[in-house]
C-alpha positions, 0 to 999 in steps of 0.5 A: 443455498450457500451463504457467503459473507465477505467483510471488506469492500476493497480489492480482495473482497470484490475480487472474491465476490466475482469468483464466487459468483462465477463458481456458485451462481445460486449462492447468496453473497453479502458484502459488508463495507464500512465506506460510503464510497464503496469500491474504488481504487485506493492507489488512485487517491494520489491522482485525485489529490493532484487533480489529474483525474476526476473522482468517478474514474476511481470506481472500477465497477458501475452499479450495473456491474454489481447488479449483474453479480447479484451481491447484497451490499451492506454499508455497516461496520462488522463488530464481531465474529462468532465462529461457533454460531457462524454469525457476524454482528454489525453496527446497525444492530443486525446479525448475519449468518454465513456458511463461508466467511472472508475477512478482507478488512485490509489495513489502516494508517497508523498514527504518528504517536506524538503529543498533540496529535489527538484530541481527548476523545481519541480522534485526530486533531483537526488539521492532522491528515492521512491519505487512507481513503476518499474521505481523507483525500477530500479533507486534505483538499478542503483544508489545503484551500486555506492552508499556507503551510504543511508538514509531512512525516513518514516514508514510502509511497504515501508520504510522497503522494501527500507531499506532491499533492499538497505542492500541487494544491499550492501549499508550502510543504515541509517534509521531515525525514528522520534519517539522511535520505528517502525510503532507505530500506527500498531505494539505494542512495542514488535513487533516494537522492534523485527523488529528493532533488526533484522534490526540492525543484518543486519547492519542497523543503526537506528537513533531514534528521528531523522529528516532531516533538509535538503538534501545536494547536490553537482555537481557530475559525480558519475553517469555519468553526472556532475549534482547536486546530493545528497551528504548527509543529515543534521539532525535537531540535527545538525549532517551531514551524507554523503550519495548518496541516500535518500529514502523517504517513508512517505506515499501515497496520492490518485490521486484526480486531475481528480475527483476534476476537474470533480466536484465529491464528495471528502473527504479523497478520492473519495466518492463512494456508495456500488456499487462503484458509485461516485456522478455522476451516470456514473462515478465509482471509485475503488482502492486506490483512493476510499473512502468507508464506513466500515460497522463495524464502520460506518466510511469512510476509505481508504485502500491501499491493493492489494486484496481490489483494486481487489475486488473493481474493480470487483464490479465497473466493474459489476455495470458498465456492468449493473449487480447490485453488492454490495461491502461488505468491507471484514476484512482488511488483509495483508500478508507482510514481516517485516525484513524477518519475514512473518507477517499477519495483520488482522481486527482491531488491535487497535490504538497504538501510533501515527506514526510521520514517516508517512503522512496519510496512507502508501502502504499495510495499512488500516485505519480499523486496527487502529479502536477500540482502547479500545479492550482488547489485549491478547499477547504471546511471543515466540522470533520472533514467536508472536500472538497478538489478539484483543478480543471483548466481543464475537468475535475476532476483529483482530490479528497480527501473526508474524513469524510462520503462521500456525494459521494465516488462522484459526484466519482470519476465526474466525475474518471474520466469527465473530465466537462466542469465548465466550467458550475460551474468559477467557482463551485468557485473561489469561496472562499465556495461550498458545494462539496458543494451545487454538486457534488451539483446538478451531478452530478444534471444529469450523470446526467439 
């Protein structure tokens, strides 16, 4: 009997377990997960924070589903991997052996790295919060009940989720941006300002060109204990803003500790080949921790996207079960919500301005989006409904569709299938063209 060991209970790990069970019905599958909440949809945490859905809706699998998969679930932390002995040491004192191992350890939120953020023991100061897991979400909601004001720092989707969540919970929210606009390395100026304007309409105070100098604290019984708590922030410009919460969303970093200790090849993430195999033949990696090569550019890239993690886990699991399968990196796609606007980000959308609000990559992000900065952009302006296309010589390279989503699926197909757009290219580049109408008509021709 083959022993399959999976470290990580997120999208990649569970997807791998599913496909292993399909191809190896007699195999022994053990899944190690640190979180007591088990497997849930990380992108859905924002909707818990805004109280739009109940917690139970975040669990894609029921206990019966896992029972059918016949997975042995262990709630513990993996402390080390010994590739020579094919063993993994756990925090509960046990050691598990394996024939095939998958590292699906994911990524974790980075600290802001400012004075006062942490206590002497290295833990976050009470009131400094992140939106990285279920426990974080519950902590934000608990503290928001008594908090009068909050400060959020960071760029990308998670920072916006925290801002919108705090506003929905009735907390006066200050949003610090180090630059002059939001998510400048993905959105263009108009898109950034659409998001910012909608936040301001909801009462968010946006502070441009503002950085935290230090997080202030004092002994407080506000949350039931007379311990050190957040009391405010001091900016580098010398201003002090009183608050009880500081939300940090400056990016995530892959959890590489196990891979490093095991001696695997690492660059930005754990380096894998087209079969998701690491530099050790019996160890695979998938999801936020894995670094793959983008066939479009030939560059090694990191993706922190739920669908990508699922697909990488599927490919890794198939190969672990002895079914040769090649991972073909798809066009990066994320359908998200920015300040209440459904926004679809597809393919390479071209580098905009550097984003000083993030360190590396953020959740819901792909490094591929910032490739091909010399592509030609065609844009259309319809209030909050907006289409921006990146036009190559013969194909569409990427797009952002904000607001009305009727054309997001056709555009995604045009990009993913690399459809020749030569017949409409000149129209798309004409600043007076109604891009939506041209794309809709062209898509009907393609379908026929």
